[in-house]
N, C-alpha and C positions, 0 to 999 in steps of 0.2 A: 494625905491631899484632894483635892474635889475638884474631881475634872467632869466637864460634861457628859452627860449621860451616853451619850453617840460616843465619843471619844472612850470609855471606859468598856463599850460595848466593841470596840473597834482593838483596842490592846485584849482583851479577853479572846475574843476570834485568833487573833496573830498568835497569842500565847499558846495556842490550841492547836493550831496547825504549824508552830515553830518544829517538834519533831518528825512531822511529814516530811517539810522542806528537806531538814539532815538529814533525816535517815531514809530516804525513799527508797525502793528498788530500782526505781525508773532511772534515777539519777546518781547512782551510785558512782557511776564515772567519771562525776564530775571532780572528786577529790583526785583522781586520775590526773585531771585536766590541772589541776590547782597547785601540787606537789611534783609533777615530774620534772620542771626544771631545777627545783631543788635535789632531786637525783644528781643531775648534769655538776652543778656547781659543788655539791660533795665531794663529787669524784675528782673535781678541780682541788679542792680542800687538799684531798690525799693526796693526788699526785705531786703537789707543792712540797709537803712534809716530807716525801719517800725523797724529793730531790734533795730540800735541805738535809735531811735524816744522813742521805748518801755521801753529801760535801763534807760532813764530820768538822775533824779542824783543818781541813786540808784546803785552807781558800788563801787567796793569792793576793795581792795588789792591784788594782782593775790596771793601772799603769803597764802594770806586765803584759796581761793579756794586749792590751791594743799595742804593745810593741813588737810585737809577731809581726813578721812582714812575710810578703812572698818571697821562695826558692832557698825559706830559710832552712836549712838541714833539719832532721826528727832531733838529732844528739844535741846539735845546740838550744833548742827549744827546750829539750828536757833537760840539758844543763840547766839554763836559764831560771826557768818557773818550778824546775822542782820538779817532784812524783806527780804524775797527774790523779785525778779520781779513778778513773779508768782509762785502760790502754787495752787498743786490739792490735793485733798483728797477724797477717794471713798473705798466704804468696798466693799469685793466681797468674797463671800463663807467661810465667816465669819473672813477673814482676814482685818488686817487695813492697807491700802495703801497710799504713802505719795510720792508727788513729788514737789521738790525746785529746781527752776530756780535763777542761779546770774550771775553777767555778773563782768570782771573787765576793761570793756572797750574793749579789745579786744577779746577775749576769752567769750563764752557763757556756766555754766555750770549746767548740770541736775543731781540732784540727787534725788536716786529712792527708798522709804524706804517700808520694810514690818514689820508689825506687831513694828512698832516703829524702826530698827534696819536699818543700808545701807544696801543695797545688789546690786548697780549699781553706776557708776558714767562715765559718757561721757562728757567731756570736748573736744569743737570744735571752732575752731576758726570764728568769726562773720566776719571777710574780711581776707585772707593772699594772698598778691599781690604774691606770689613766684608761690603758687598756680593757681593763675587766670593768669598770665601770662603761664604758660605749658598750661592752659586752652584754650587760647585763639592760643598758635599755633598749640594747637591740632585741633580746628574749623579750622586754615590756613589752613594747610597741607591737613588733611581728607576731609573737605568740598570744601573749594575754592579751591584749586589747583586741586583735584581729580575729584569733581563734579561739583560747581557752575561756573566756568570760563572755564570747558569741554564742558560742555552745552550751557553757555552765549553764546560762541562764534559759538557752533553750529548753535543757532538761530539769531545770528547777520550776521556772515559773510557766511553763505548759502543761507542767504535771498539776499546778495549784487547782483548773479546773476541768480541763480534758482527762489527768488521770483520774479525778473523783468520776467523771462520765463513762471511763473505762471498768470500774468497780460498781461501777452503779451506786454510788455511795453520797451522791450529790445530795439530793433530795431530801436526805437530814438535813443538811445546810438551809434550805428551802423555806423548812419549817421551824424557823430560829424566828422568834421576834426582834427579828431587826433588818431593816432594809437591805435591799438587797447591794444598792452601792455601798454601805456600811460592809457587807460580808467582802467584796472587792477588795475595800479597804483592809479589810485585817488581812485577807489572806496574801497582798501585795504585801503588806509589811512585816510578814512571815518569810518570804520567799525573798525580801528584801534583804532582811538580818542575816538568813542564810548564806545568800550570796555573798554578800560583804565581809560577811566572819571569815569563809571558808578560803577566799579570794584574795582579800588584806593579808591572811596568816601566812598564806603560799608564796606573797611579793616578800612579805618580810622577814621570813624563812630565808628566801633566797639571797637577799641585799643582806643579810648577816652571813651565811656563807661567802659571800663575794669578798667582807672585810675578816672574817677569819684565814683567807687564803692570801691575805697579807701581812707583809713585817708589820709586826707589833707598833713599833713609830709613826708607818703611813698608816697604819689603818686610826689610832688615837688623834691625828692631827687631821685628817679627814671629817671624824665623826667630831672633835671640838670643834669644827668650824662648816663646813655646806652639809656633812651629814644626816642630821636629824631634820632640815627643810627639802631636803631631796627624796627623805623616805617619807614625810610627808605627804607631797607631791604625787608619787609613786602611787599612793594608798588611797590617796584621797581621787585618784584619773581612775583607778581599780573602781572605788566605790561609787562614783557617777556612772562610770558604764554599765556597772551591774543596775542602776536607776533605770537607767536609758533603757538598754535593751530589755532590760526584765518587765517594762510596761509593755512594750512593744511584745513581746512572746505570751506576756497573759491576754493582753487583749484580741492577739492570734489564737490564744486556747478556746478564747469564746467563742468567736466568729466562724473558725475552720476547723473544719474536722482533720484534716490532714497537714500538721505541725512541718513536715519540707519544704509545701510550697513558699510560704512566707519567710521561711529560712534561707531558701537560696535566691530568694529574689534580696531579702535585706543583705546578705553575703555581700552578691554583685552588686549592689546599689552603694555597701561599703566600700568593696574594694576601687572601685571605678572613681573613688571621690574625689583624687588630685587631679583627673579629667574635665570635672565637672565645673563649669562657670561659678563665679566667686558666693552668687545670690541660693546655687541650688547644695554646693559645698554646706554652707551651715543649715541645710535640712537632714543634717545625718549624726549620730552620734559619734563616732572615729574623729570628724574633724575638730571638733571641740575635746575631748578627753586625750587625745594626743597632744593639744597646745600646754597640758598640765606637767607633761614629763617634761623635767630639769635639763635631760641632756638630751640630744637628737642623737638617732641612730644612726651607726655609723651605713655607708654605703660604697661599696669598693668603685674602683676606676671603670674596673673594665668590665663592670654590670652592662647590659645592653640600653640602649636606649627608650626601649620600650616598660622595660622592669623599672628601669630606674624612677619613670614617671608613676609606675604603681607605688612604687616601694616610698619615694619622698614624700613627705609633709606637707601638706598647703602651708601657706603662709599662716600663722600660729594667730590662736585671738589670745585678747589678752586673759590671765586668771578668771578676773573678774566674771567678761562675758561669756569664758568659758562655762563658769557653773550654771553661770544665768541660764545660758544657753540649753546645758542638758535640763537643767530643773524646768525650763519651759515645754521642751519637744514632752519631757516625763508627764508634766501636768496635762498637755491636750492628748495624749495617748488616754490616760487614764480619764481624762474626761470622756471620750468616746467610749473609752469600757465602759463605763457604768452607766451609759445608755442602754449599749448592747446588754448588759448582764439585768437591765429591770427586763427588757421586751424577752429575757430566754426563757424559752420550753425546755420540758427535758421530757429526751424520748428515748430511752435506753435501746428500743428496739434498731435504730437509725444507726448507733455507735459500735 
């Protein structure tokens, strides 16, 4: 493969920097951000499996669960529905209390009785694929895009130049026979590769765990229809977020000594995106990457109006515009960073 000489230099620098990008001690907490939601979804899988195992073969027809009416006696319910999965019986203040639990395979019903008469019924789905897809969409939008990838890129890309200044090793890179913009491109490519691999893997693991918690027939039906497309859009949005935020934090590491200041400013700018005029909304990364999410995250009706404005996504851009928008912002920031790195002077005594 006969690549141009400068391109080969970029790839060589990227290859040398990959180890630092993946295993830097200053950015090791990035893995916790990427895979923390997987622990929660894994716990959901265990919970669902436990409930299904607990049901065993004691499942009844859905119509029987729906047939239970108010004020029905505990004996009548047990006689018609059979032995429950679980039964609780206690007395308090001279009153007799019963609680019976039944399942039809997809729903779990709990009937509560006081002095032998039904007082309440609570029917919940053991697992609901539509609800779980909305939960995953919320985790992706509110945690991955707005927190995990944002701060993960802060840890990875700030470390590429600023970390070497703190370690007093950046001057070795300045001695190589390559223009500084080539060095910048190689370091950015290494950081981008690490960020995309880490966060795309985290998102994919969570997506697979969501499917693992479903009934096999429903999971297979979803994967045979919209599943691969949804996963591709989630992974694509995560990759674009890494590209956009990575370029900003790489440039900030070149221009500023304290990474907290640009991080706070950018975090506030991205957070108030929904309040901004349409033109200003397009000057943020979150506007474009959230447009690629295939399922809008749910917002509860009782959420205060101010919080609703902050959480609700702006009018989404088309997928093509979203990709071009992030790539355009990334290219602009990297161009500015290349001009900054060309004028960079190393003075370790000031860092």
